[in-house]
C-alpha positions in Angstrom: -14.1 234.0 47.3 -14.5 236.2 44.2 -18.2 235.3 43.7 -19.1 236.3 47.2 -17.3 239.7 46.8 -19.2 240.3 43.5 -22.5 239.5 45.3 -21.7 241.8 48.2 -20.7 244.6 45.8 -23.8 244.2 43.8 -26.0 244.3 46.9 -24.2 247.4 48.1 -24.7 249.2 44.8 -28.4 248.3 44.7 -28.9 249.5 48.3 -27.1 252.7 47.5 -29.1 253.3 44.3 -32.4 252.7 46.2 -31.3 255.1 48.9 -30.6 257.8 46.4 -34.0 257.4 44.7 -35.7 257.3 48.1 -33.9 260.6 49.0 -35.0 262.2 45.8 -38.6 261.2 46.3 -38.5 262.5 49.8 -37.1 265.8 48.5 -39.9 266.1 46.0 -42.5 265.3 48.7 -41.0 268.1 50.8 -40.8 270.5 47.9 -44.5 270.0 47.0 -45.6 269.6 50.7 -46.9 266.1 50.0 -47.7 264.1 53.1 -47.0 260.4 53.5 -50.7 259.8 53.6 -51.4 261.7 50.4 -48.4 259.9 48.8 -49.9 256.6 49.7 -53.2 257.6 48.2 -51.6 258.7 45.0 -49.6 255.5 44.8 -52.8 253.4 45.6 -51.0 251.7 48.5 -50.7 251.9 52.3 -48.8 254.4 54.5 -46.4 251.6 55.7 -45.4 251.0 52.1 -44.5 254.7 51.8 -42.6 254.4 55.1 -40.6 251.4 53.8 -40.0 253.3 50.5 -38.5 256.3 52.3 -36.4 254.3 54.8 -32.8 254.3 53.4 -32.0 251.2 55.4 -34.7 249.1 53.8 -33.5 247.7 50.5 -36.6 245.6 49.9 -38.5 248.0 47.7 -39.5 246.8 44.2 -39.0 248.7 41.0 -42.7 248.8 40.6 -43.1 250.7 43.9 -40.3 253.1 42.9 -42.0 253.7 39.6 -45.4 254.4 41.3 -43.6 256.7 43.8 -41.9 258.7 41.0 -45.2 259.0 39.2 -46.9 260.2 42.4 -44.5 263.2 42.6 -44.7 263.9 38.9 -41.4 262.3 37.9 -40.3 259.2 35.9 -37.9 256.5 37.2 -35.0 255.8 34.8 -33.1 252.6 35.2 -30.1 251.9 33.0 -27.9 249.0 32.4 -24.3 250.3 31.9 
């Protein structure tokens, strides 16, 4: 089942990348002492969205949400096709 293996590998890579970005955002929040509530306000979203964003086990975060989160901590999100 080569197609299934490719799909599983792609899903695993996407989840790992999201987890890394979520970790980096959490680090920036800690560094700047930014609360989840303030983060949600800066992102113009709700606190549960921030909770999902920071949950490494939750892969269902959109690029748009990641971009808004990066911006909220003064960073840019860079996505590359390699």
